[in-house]
C-alpha positions as CSV (number, residue, x, y, z in Angstrom):
1,M,0.0,0.0,0.0
2,S,1.2,3.5,-0.7
3,I,-0.2,7.1,-0.2
4,T,1.2,10.0,-2.3
5,I,0.0,13.6,-2.7
6,E,-1.8,14.3,-5.9
7,K,-2.8,17.9,-5.5
8,I,-3.2,20.7,-2.9
9,L,-6.3,22.9,-3.1
10,A,-4.8,25.9,-1.4
11,A,-6.2,28.0,1.4
12,S,-7.0,31.6,0.4
13,S,-4.8,34.4,1.6
14,A,-5.0,35.5,5.3
15,T,-6.3,39.1,5.6
16,A,-6.7,41.6,8.4
17,R,-9.0,44.5,8.6
18,G,-7.3,47.9,8.2
19,Q,-4.0,46.2,7.3
20,P,-2.5,45.8,3.8
21,T,-1.9,42.2,2.6
22,Q,1.1,41.7,0.3
23,L,0.7,39.6,-2.9
24,S,3.6,38.7,-5.1
25,T,4.0,37.2,-8.5
26,D,7.0,35.6,-10.3
27,P,8.7,37.6,-13.2
28,K,7.0,35.4,-15.8
29,G,3.6,36.2,-14.4
30,E,2.8,32.5,-14.0
31,R,2.5,32.1,-10.2
32,I,1.3,34.0,-7.2
33,A,2.5,33.6,-3.6
34,Y,0.8,34.7,-0.4
35,A,0.7,33.9,3.3
36,S,-2.1,31.9,5.0
37,G,-1.9,30.5,8.5
38,K,1.6,29.1,9.2
39,S,2.1,28.3,5.5
40,I,3.0,30.1,2.3
41,F,1.1,29.0,-0.8
42,V,2.5,29.3,-4.3
43,R,-0.2,28.9,-6.9
44,S,-0.4,28.9,-10.6
45,I,-2.3,32.0,-11.8
46,D,-4.0,30.2,-14.7
47,N,-4.8,27.0,-12.9
48,P,-5.2,27.8,-9.2
49,S,-5.7,24.2,-8.2
50,D,-2.0,23.6,-9.1
51,S,-0.2,24.8,-6.0
52,K,2.7,24.2,-3.6
53,Q,2.7,24.7,0.1
54,Y,5.7,25.8,2.1
55,T,5.5,24.8,5.8
56,G,8.9,25.9,7.1
57,H,7.6,28.6,9.4
58,T,6.6,27.9,13.0
59,A,4.6,31.1,13.5
60,Q,1.7,32.8,11.6
61,T,3.1,33.9,8.2
62,T,2.6,37.5,7.0
63,V,4.3,38.1,3.7
64,A,6.0,36.3,0.8
65,R,8.0,37.8,-2.1
66,F,9.4,36.3,-5.3
67,S,12.9,37.3,-6.1
68,P,13.3,39.1,-9.5
69,S,15.0,35.9,-10.8
70,G,11.9,33.9,-9.9
71,F,13.9,31.1,-8.3
72,Y,13.6,32.1,-4.6
73,I,10.9,33.3,-2.3
74,A,11.6,35.3,0.9
75,S,8.8,35.0,3.5
76,G,8.3,36.5,6.9
77,D,6.2,35.7,10.0
78,V,4.9,37.3,13.2
79,S,7.9,36.3,15.2
80,G,10.3,38.4,13.1
81,S,12.0,35.7,11.2
82,V,12.6,35.7,7.4
83,R,13.1,32.5,5.5
84,V,14.5,32.3,2.0
85,W,13.6,29.1,0.0
86,D,13.4,27.7,-3.5
87,S,10.2,28.6,-5.2
88,I,10.0,25.6,-7.6
89,E,9.4,22.8,-5.1
90,A,8.8,24.9,-2.0
91,V,10.8,22.5,0.1
92,N,14.5,23.5,0.4
93,T,15.2,26.4,2.7
94,K,18.3,28.4,1.8
95,G,18.4,30.4,5.0
96,E,16.5,31.5,8.1
97,Y,17.3,34.9,9.5
98,H,16.0,36.6,12.6
99,I,15.4,40.3,11.7
100,I,13.3,42.0,14.3
101,S,11.5,41.1,17.5
102,G,8.0,41.5,16.1
103,R,5.8,41.0,13.0
104,I,7.4,41.2,9.6
105,N,5.1,43.5,7.5
106,D,6.9,43.5,4.2
107,I,10.0,42.3,2.3
108,A,11.7,43.7,-0.8
109,W,14.4,42.2,-3.1
110,D,17.0,44.2,-5.0
111,G,17.2,43.8,-8.8
112,D,20.0,41.2,-8.7
113,S,18.1,38.9,-6.3
114,Q,21.1,39.3,-3.9
115,R,19.9,41.6,-1.1
116,I,16.6,41.8,0.8
117,I,15.2,44.4,3.2
118,A,12.7,43.2,5.7
119,V,10.6,45.7,7.7
120,G,7.9,45.5,10.4
121,D,7.3,46.0,14.1
122,G,10.4,45.7,16.3
123,R,11.7,47.0,19.6
124,E,15.2,48.2,18.9
125,R,14.8,48.6,15.1
126,F,12.0,48.4,12.6
127,G,13.8,46.6,9.8
128,H,17.2,45.4,8.4
129,A,19.0,44.9,5.1
130,I,20.7,41.6,4.6
131,T,22.1,39.4,1.8
132,A,19.7,36.7,0.8
133,D,22.2,33.8,0.8
134,S,24.0,34.3,4.1
135,G,22.1,36.9,6.1
136,N,25.1,39.3,6.4
137,S,24.1,42.9,7.1
138,V,24.2,45.2,4.1
139,G,23.0,48.4,5.7
140,E,20.5,49.6,8.2
141,V,16.9,50.8,8.1
142,S,16.5,53.9,10.2
143,G,14.6,57.2,10.4
144,H,11.2,56.0,11.5
145,S,9.7,56.3,15.0
146,K,6.8,53.8,14.5
147,V,6.1,50.5,12.8
148,I,7.1,50.3,9.1
149,N,4.3,49.0,6.9
150,A,6.0,48.6,3.5
151,V,9.4,48.7,1.7
152,A,10.4,49.0,-1.9
153,I,13.9,48.8,-3.6
154,R,14.6,50.4,-6.9
155,P,15.1,47.6,-9.4
156,L,18.1,49.3,-11.2
157,R,21.4,50.9,-10.1
158,P,22.0,53.2,-8.4
159,L,20.3,51.3,-5.6
160,R,17.7,53.2,-3.7
161,A,15.1,52.0,-1.2
162,A,12.0,53.5,0.4
163,T,10.2,52.6,3.6
164,V,6.8,54.0,4.8
165,S,5.4,53.9,8.3
166,D,2.7,54.7,10.8
167,D,4.6,57.9,11.6
168,M,3.2,59.3,8.3
169,A,6.6,59.6,6.7
170,M,8.6,58.1,3.8
171,C,12.3,57.5,4.4
172,F,14.6,57.3,1.4
173,L,17.7,55.1,1.6
174,H,20.8,55.1,-0.6
175,G,22.7,51.8,-1.2
176,A,24.4,49.5,-1.1
177,P,25.1,49.3,1.8
178,F,21.7,50.9,2.5
179,K,21.8,54.0,4.7
180,F,19.4,56.8,5.6
181,N,19.4,59.7,3.1
182,S,16.3,61.8,3.4
183,K,12.8,61.8,4.9
184,S,9.6,63.2,3.5
185,T,7.1,64.3,6.2
186,G,4.0,66.4,6.1
187,L,2.7,65.0,2.8
188,H,0.6,62.1,4.2
189,K,-1.8,63.0,7.0
190,G,-2.3,59.4,8.1
191,F,-0.6,56.0,8.2
192,V,1.4,55.3,5.0
193,L,0.5,51.8,4.0
194,G,2.1,51.0,0.6
195,T,5.0,52.0,-1.7
196,A,6.4,50.9,-5.0
197,F,9.2,51.9,-7.5
198,S,8.3,51.9,-11.2
199,P,10.1,49.1,-13.1
200,D,12.1,51.8,-15.0
201,G,13.2,53.2,-11.7
202,N,12.2,56.8,-12.5
203,T,9.2,57.1,-10.2
204,L,8.3,56.2,-6.6
205,V,4.7,56.1,-5.3
206,T,3.3,56.0,-1.8
207,V,-0.3,55.4,-0.7
208,G,-1.9,55.6,2.7
209,A,-4.9,55.7,5.0
210,D,-5.4,59.4,4.2
211,K,-6.5,58.4,0.6
212,R,-3.5,60.3,-0.8
213,I,-1.4,59.0,-3.7
214,Q,2.0,60.8,-3.7
215,L,4.7,60.5,-6.5
216,Y,8.4,61.1,-6.0
217,D,11.5,61.2,-8.2
218,G,12.9,57.6,-8.2
219,K,16.6,58.6,-8.0
220,T,16.5,61.5,-5.5
221,G,13.4,60.8,-3.4
222,E,12.1,64.3,-4.0
223,P,8.3,64.6,-3.9
224,T,6.9,65.6,-7.3
225,K,3.1,65.6,-7.4
226,S,0.1,64.2,-5.6
227,I,-2.7,62.7,-7.8
228,G,-6.3,61.4,-7.4
229,E,-7.6,63.8,-4.8
230,G,-11.1,62.8,-3.8
231,E,-11.1,59.6,-6.0
232,H,-10.8,56.9,-3.3
233,T,-13.1,57.3,-0.4
234,G,-11.4,54.8,1.9
235,S,-7.8,54.0,3.0
236,I,-5.6,52.9,0.1
237,F,-3.9,49.7,1.1
238,S,-1.8,48.7,-1.8
239,V,-0.2,49.8,-5.1
240,S,1.4,48.0,-8.0
241,W,3.0,49.1,-11.3
242,S,2.5,48.0,-14.8
243,K,5.5,46.6,-16.7
244,D,5.8,49.7,-18.9
245,S,5.9,52.1,-15.9
246,K,3.2,54.2,-17.4
247,K,0.3,53.0,-15.2
248,F,-0.3,51.7,-11.7
249,V,-3.2,50.2,-9.8
250,T,-4.4,50.9,-6.3
251,A,-6.6,48.8,-3.9
252,S,-8.8,50.5,-1.2
253,A,-11.1,50.0,1.7
254,D,-13.9,51.7,-0.3
255,Q,-14.3,48.3,-2.1
256,T,-12.7,49.6,-5.3
257,V,-9.6,48.9,-7.4
258,K,-8.5,51.9,-9.6
259,L,-6.2,52.0,-12.6
260,W,-4.2,55.2,-12.9
261,D,-2.4,56.9,-15.8
262,V,0.8,58.5,-14.4
263,E,1.2,61.2,-17.1
264,T,-2.3,62.7,-16.7
265,G,-2.7,61.7,-13.0
266,K,-6.2,60.4,-13.8
267,A,-8.0,57.2,-12.9
268,T,-8.8,55.5,-16.2
269,Q,-10.8,52.6,-14.8
270,T,-12.6,51.6,-11.5
271,W,-13.7,48.2,-10.5
272,R,-16.2,48.1,-7.6
273,F,-17.0,45.0,-5.6
274,G,-20.0,44.1,-3.4
275,G,-22.7,45.7,-5.5
276,E,-23.5,49.4,-6.0
277,G,-24.1,51.6,-3.0
278,G,-24.2,49.1,-0.2
279,V,-21.3,48.8,2.3
280,S,-19.9,45.3,2.3
281,V,-16.9,44.9,4.6
282,P,-15.7,41.6,3.1
283,D,-15.4,43.3,-0.2
284,Q,-12.8,45.8,0.9
285,Q,-9.8,45.5,-1.4
286,V,-6.7,44.9,0.8
287,G,-4.1,43.9,-1.7
288,V,-3.3,44.1,-5.4
289,V,-0.6,42.9,-7.8
290,W,0.0,43.5,-11.5
291,P,1.9,40.4,-12.7
292,H,4.6,41.3,-15.2
293,G,5.6,39.0,-18.0
294,R,2.0,38.4,-19.1
295,S,0.5,39.6,-22.4
296,D,-3.2,39.8,-21.3
297,G,-2.7,42.7,-18.9
298,L,-4.2,40.7,-15.9
299,I,-4.4,42.4,-12.5
300,I,-5.1,40.4,-9.4
301,S,-6.7,42.0,-6.3
302,L,-7.5,40.5,-2.9
303,S,-10.8,41.1,-1.0
304,L,-10.9,41.2,2.8
305,G,-13.0,38.0,2.7
306,G,-10.0,36.2,1.0
307,D,-11.2,36.1,-2.6
308,L,-8.7,36.7,-5.4
309,N,-10.3,38.7,-8.2
310,Y,-8.9,38.5,-11.7
311,L,-9.3,41.9,-13.5
312,I,-8.5,42.9,-17.1
313,E,-8.4,46.5,-18.3
314,G,-11.5,47.4,-20.2
315,N,-13.7,44.7,-18.6
316,P,-15.8,46.1,-15.8
317,N,-16.3,42.7,-14.1
318,P,-13.7,40.2,-12.7
319,I,-13.1,37.4,-15.3
320,K,-12.6,35.0,-12.5
321,V,-12.8,34.9,-8.7
322,V,-10.8,32.3,-6.8
323,Q,-12.4,31.4,-3.5
324,G,-11.5,29.2,-0.5
325,H,-11.0,29.2,3.2
326,N,-8.5,31.3,5.2
327,K,-9.5,30.0,8.6
328,S,-8.9,26.5,9.9
329,I,-11.3,24.0,8.2
330,T,-13.2,22.1,10.9
331,A,-15.5,19.9,8.8
332,L,-15.4,17.9,5.6
333,G,-18.2,16.1,3.9
334,V,-18.7,14.3,0.6
335,G,-21.5,15.0,-2.0
336,S,-24.6,12.9,-1.9
337,D,-24.2,11.4,-5.4
338,D,-21.7,8.7,-4.1
339,K,-19.4,9.4,-7.1
340,G,-16.9,11.2,-4.8
341,Q,-16.5,14.1,-7.1
342,T,-17.6,16.9,-4.8
343,L,-16.6,17.9,-1.3
344,W,-18.2,20.2,1.3
345,T,-15.9,22.1,3.7
346,G,-16.8,24.3,6.6
347,S,-14.4,26.5,8.5
348,F,-13.9,28.0,11.9
349,D,-15.6,31.3,10.9
350,G,-18.7,29.6,9.5
351,R,-17.9,29.8,5.8
352,V,-19.1,26.8,3.8
353,C,-17.5,25.9,0.4
354,N,-18.3,23.3,-2.3
355,W,-15.3,21.8,-4.2
356,D,-15.2,20.1,-7.5
357,I,-12.4,17.5,-7.1
358,T,-11.4,17.1,-10.8
359,S,-11.0,20.8,-11.5
360,G,-10.0,21.8,-8.0
361,V,-12.3,24.8,-8.0
362,G,-14.0,25.9,-4.8
363,T,-17.1,28.0,-4.5
364,V,-18.6,29.6,-1.4
365,V,-22.2,28.5,-0.8
366,D,-24.7,31.4,-1.2
367,G,-27.2,32.4,1.4
368,Q,-27.2,32.7,5.2
369,S,-24.3,30.6,6.4
370,H,-23.2,29.6,9.9
371,T,-22.1,32.4,12.1
372,N,-19.6,30.2,13.9
373,Q,-17.6,27.0,13.6
374,V,-19.0,24.3,11.4
375,T,-19.0,21.0,13.2
376,E,-19.9,18.3,10.7
377,F,-21.6,17.5,7.4
378,A,-23.9,14.8,6.3
379,S,-25.5,14.4,2.8
380,S,-28.4,12.5,1.2
381,T,-30.3,12.8,-2.1
382,G,-29.2,16.2,-3.4
383,R,-29.0,17.9,0.0
384,A,-26.1,18.5,2.4
385,Y,-26.8,19.0,6.1
386,S,-24.4,21.0,8.3
387,V,-24.4,21.7,12.0
388,G,-22.4,24.5,13.7
389,W,-21.6,26.1,17.0
390,D,-24.3,28.7,16.3
391,D,-26.5,25.8,17.5
392,T,-28.3,25.4,14.1
393,L,-28.9,22.7,11.5
394,R,-28.7,24.2,8.0
395,V,-29.6,22.6,4.7
396,V,-27.7,23.1,1.4
397,D,-29.4,22.5,-1.9
398,E,-26.5,20.7,-3.8
399,S,-27.6,21.6,-7.4
400,A,-28.1,25.3,-6.7
401,N,-25.2,25.5,-4.2
402,T,-27.3,27.7,-1.8
403,F,-28.6,27.3,1.7
404,A,-32.2,26.3,1.3
405,G,-35.3,26.2,3.5
406,E,-35.6,26.8,7.1
407,T,-32.7,26.9,9.6
408,Q,-33.5,24.6,12.5
409,K,-32.5,25.9,15.9
410,L,-31.1,23.1,18.0
411,S,-31.8,22.7,21.7
412,A,-28.1,22.5,22.6
413,Q,-24.6,22.6,21.2
414,P,-24.3,20.0,18.3
415,K,-21.5,17.5,18.3
416,G,-22.2,15.9,15.0
417,V,-24.8,15.1,12.3
418,A,-25.5,11.9,10.3
419,S,-28.2,10.9,7.8
420,A,-29.7,7.6,6.8
421,D,-32.9,6.4,5.2
422,G,-34.4,9.9,4.9
423,R,-33.7,10.8,8.5
424,V,-31.2,13.3,9.8
425,Y,-29.7,12.7,13.3
426,V,-28.1,15.5,15.2
427,A,-26.1,14.6,18.3
428,T,-26.2,17.5,20.8
429,I,-24.6,17.5,24.3
430,D,-28.1,16.5,25.7
431,G,-28.9,13.6,23.4
432,V,-30.0,12.9,19.8
433,E,-32.6,14.9,17.7
434,I,-34.2,13.3,14.7
435,Y,-35.4,15.4,11.7
436,I,-37.5,14.2,8.8
437,K,-38.1,16.6,5.9
438,D,-36.4,19.3,7.9
439,Q,-38.9,19.0,10.8
440,L,-38.1,17.7,14.3
441,A,-39.7,14.2,14.4
442,G,-38.2,12.7,17.6
443,K,-35.8,13.2,20.4
444,L,-33.8,10.9,22.6
445,D,-32.3,12.3,25.9
446,I,-29.1,10.7,27.2
447,P,-29.0,11.7,30.8
448,D,-26.0,9.7,32.0
449,S,-23.3,11.0,29.6
450,Q,-22.7,13.5,26.9
451,P,-22.7,12.4,23.3
452,T,-19.5,13.3,21.5
453,S,-20.1,11.9,18.0
454,I,-22.7,10.2,15.8
455,A,-23.0,7.9,12.8
456,A,-25.9,6.3,11.0
457,Q,-26.5,3.6,8.4
458,G,-29.9,2.1,7.5
459,P,-31.8,1.6,10.8
460,L,-28.7,1.7,12.9
461,V,-27.5,4.8,14.8
462,A,-24.2,4.8,16.7
463,V,-23.5,7.4,19.4
464,G,-20.1,7.9,21.0
465,L,-20.1,9.1,24.6
466,S,-17.9,11.1,26.9
467,N,-17.9,8.1,29.4
468,N,-15.8,6.2,26.8
469,A,-18.7,4.0,25.6
470,V,-20.2,3.4,22.1
471,R,-23.9,2.8,22.0
472,L,-25.8,1.3,19.1
473,Y,-29.4,2.2,18.7
474,K,-32.1,1.0,16.2
475,V,-34.7,3.4,14.9
476,D,-38.4,2.2,14.4
477,S,-41.1,3.6,12.2
478,G,-42.3,5.9,15.0
479,N,-38.8,7.5,15.0
480,K,-38.0,6.1,18.4
481,L,-34.4,5.0,19.2
482,T,-34.0,1.9,21.2
483,Q,-30.6,0.8,22.5
484,S,-29.4,-2.6,21.3
485,H,-25.8,-2.8,22.3
486,E,-23.0,-1.0,24.2
487,A,-19.2,-1.4,23.9
488,K,-16.9,-0.1,26.6
489,N,-13.5,-1.1,25.3
490,S,-12.1,2.4,24.9
491,T,-9.9,3.9,27.6
492,A,-10.7,7.5,26.5
493,Q,-13.6,9.6,25.2
494,I,-15.0,8.5,21.8
495,S,-14.3,11.3,19.3
496,A,-15.1,9.9,15.8
497,L,-17.5,7.2,14.4
498,A,-18.0,5.8,11.0
499,F,-20.1,2.9,9.6
500,S,-19.0,0.9,6.6
501,K,-21.2,1.2,3.4
502,D,-23.2,-2.0,4.2
503,G,-23.5,-1.2,7.9
504,S,-21.8,-4.3,9.0
505,L,-18.8,-2.6,10.5
506,L,-18.4,0.4,12.8
507,A,-15.1,2.2,13.5
508,A,-14.7,4.3,16.6
509,G,-11.8,6.6,17.3
510,N,-11.0,8.1,20.7
511,T,-9.2,11.1,22.1
512,A,-6.1,9.1,22.8
513,G,-5.6,8.2,19.2
514,K,-6.7,4.6,19.1
515,I,-9.3,3.2,16.7
516,Y,-11.5,0.2,17.3
517,A,-13.4,-1.6,14.5
518,Y,-16.6,-3.4,15.7
519,K,-18.9,-5.8,13.9
520,T,-22.3,-4.2,14.3
521,G,-24.1,-7.5,15.0
522,G,-23.3,-7.3,18.7
523,L,-20.4,-4.8,18.8
524,E,-17.8,-7.6,18.8
525,V,-14.3,-6.2,18.2
526,A,-13.2,-6.8,14.6
527,T,-9.8,-5.3,15.3
528,D,-8.3,-3.1,18.0
529,R,-4.9,-2.9,16.5
530,W,-5.4,0.4,14.6
531,S,-3.4,2.5,17.1
532,A,-0.8,4.7,15.6
533,H,-2.2,8.2,16.1
534,T,-0.8,10.1,19.0
535,G,-3.6,12.7,19.3
536,R,-7.4,12.9,19.2
537,V,-8.9,11.1,16.2
538,T,-11.1,13.7,14.4
539,S,-12.4,11.8,11.4
540,I,-12.7,8.2,10.1
541,A,-14.1,7.0,6.7
542,W,-14.5,3.5,5.2
543,N,-14.0,2.7,1.6
544,E,-16.8,1.3,-0.6
545,A,-15.9,-2.3,0.0
546,G,-15.5,-1.9,3.8
547,T,-12.0,-3.4,3.7
548,H,-10.0,-0.3,4.4
549,A,-10.5,2.9,6.5
550,V,-8.8,6.2,6.5
551,S,-8.4,8.3,9.6
552,G,-7.1,11.8,10.5
553,A,-6.1,13.2,13.9
554,L,-4.8,16.2,15.7
555,D,-1.3,14.8,15.5
556,T,-1.3,16.1,11.8
557,N,-1.1,12.6,10.3
558,V,-3.4,10.7,7.9
559,F,-3.4,6.8,8.1
560,V,-4.9,4.3,5.8
561,W,-5.7,1.0,7.6
562,S,-6.4,-2.5,6.4
563,L,-9.0,-4.7,8.2
564,A,-7.4,-7.9,6.9
565,K,-3.9,-6.9,7.9
566,P,-4.2,-4.5,10.8
567,G,-0.4,-4.2,11.1
568,S,0.1,-2.9,7.6
569,R,-0.8,0.7,7.4
570,V,0.3,3.6,5.3
571,K,0.8,7.1,6.6
572,A,1.0,10.6,5.3
573,L,2.9,12.4,8.1
574,N,2.4,16.2,8.7
575,A,-0.5,16.2,6.2
576,H,-1.9,19.3,7.7
577,K,-0.1,21.8,10.1
578,D,-2.1,22.2,13.3
579,G,-4.0,19.0,12.9
580,V,-6.2,17.0,10.4
581,N,-9.9,17.8,10.9
582,G,-11.6,15.7,8.2
583,V,-10.9,12.7,5.8
584,A,-13.0,11.1,3.1
585,W,-12.7,8.6,0.2
586,V,-13.2,10.3,-3.2
587,D,-13.1,9.4,-6.9
588,G,-14.6,6.0,-6.5
589,G,-12.4,5.0,-3.6
590,K,-9.1,5.5,-5.5
591,K,-8.2,8.6,-3.6
592,V,-8.4,10.2,-0.2
593,A,-9.2,13.8,0.6
594,S,-8.0,15.4,3.8
595,T,-8.3,18.8,5.4
596,G,-7.4,20.6,8.6
597,G,-5.9,23.5,10.5
598,D,-3.9,24.9,7.5
599,A,-7.3,25.6,5.7
600,A,-6.1,23.6,2.6
601,I,-7.6,20.4,1.1
602,K,-5.2,17.7,-0.1
603,I,-6.1,14.9,-2.5
604,W,-4.0,11.7,-2.0
605,N,-3.5,8.8,-4.4
606,V,-3.9,5.5,-2.5
607,A,-2.5,2.5,-4.4
608,D,-2.1,-1.2,-4.0
609,L,-4.6,-1.7,-1.1
610,Q,-4.0,-5.1,0.6
């Protein structure tokens, strides 16, 4: 047996309100890099489902920048460390350098891909200039009294650099080695959030929270003119130049992206997101990049909600929107058609997405979603059911990809949901609620222990309890549940349950990482040797034949188990940073999908099952 990664459906970029988010593209305009969680994702622009994940950082990542050569990426995190690594495979780290004591806000490369300047929030200094290959100092970043938000290095010689800060100033550095030359104050009346040199090195631009766009001479750092007075009505977060240095594009909190002509100082095009008139906070534009090396003039902007919008000059609407999760994914479900081509995912912030496995495209489900963590999915005949910590059961119409019908308020916090034979069972901390056609049809109170998980198949319903027991119930035509068996083998709380397709086997995983497989006839143990996880088992799924099961746990690993040979298992170690939260068999049982704390979905090829 073997398990190998087939593809990564990447998380969307992490964003923060009122803060710019840096996007970066390679010199050919083929790939985009951004930070999300503790990872950096490098995605193909034309085929976003083709992506690489760099997991070298141990803290939340904040920024990633391609070198002008395209072979390296420098990325920073909240602990103040910068890592330089190869951009092709996203595995080999060239160097790790500790720059400042706080968050890295931005990184810039010089034109030779030799030096980098990293800036951010520190105690004794707000940034530093180093060589990319050895971390040797090549100058200092000084002149600011508050946190530095962005940095830019002139791509040509003579080397110049600009840093902008919350102290409302722009400092101009001469290099190399980089040292303070001059400071422009009094132009911006608010935090300065973004800066960029034009590719020909003649012009420097700064943008800020005071909605001002200021231009400077690129060689001397002298302010030349301010443009676009009164155009943007919100903070401007980000700016990016076109390849010919004649135009640039800005992204703002007023939900717009504007294209500017430098000669005339006029906005030649405006894209507005989130409909006309209304204020929609998730549609604030917090980042923008104009990839060089492309012939189609594509511009990519980032919404606060995490969506990447593909814009083209002359077209008023985005030609494509790339969606996904940017918070930990807490639930994973498979579409009801049993073909294993669609997945449902729900995240910590209540966002629910539907994924097409073949194309790798994710779409956010329309309508009133959960307002809090999504706990679990179940699906049957064209509908998906989800429960969340907002104590509701919601129904998704699969074909329309929208939340349909009534939202059912649950009597207590849900621990799981399962569906079988037209009934939907919700396990809450008080007991089990039974729904038929979205109406409450029955209820079973469990006074002696709290349910922790639930599974259903045919007339059988299994409930895992906090007193380490697994109880098997049978449902009758009057929607009453009667207990038939109980198993008390487990030494820890039951945390995950799954029936095989024919209902003859039941797998139960516990918080200590051990999985028991039972025969459902009388809950006799089929095997108790599936014990390799070292953390809480969060999810188990059987294949079609009921011969193998896959499991994921908080120890970040995914295991595929064999019932016939319990000792022979295959593992995917460190499948998801911060733990695996869901696993499923997809594509007719040939592949496994997993998801977890890194907000990405991974599809694994499983071969030679024995």
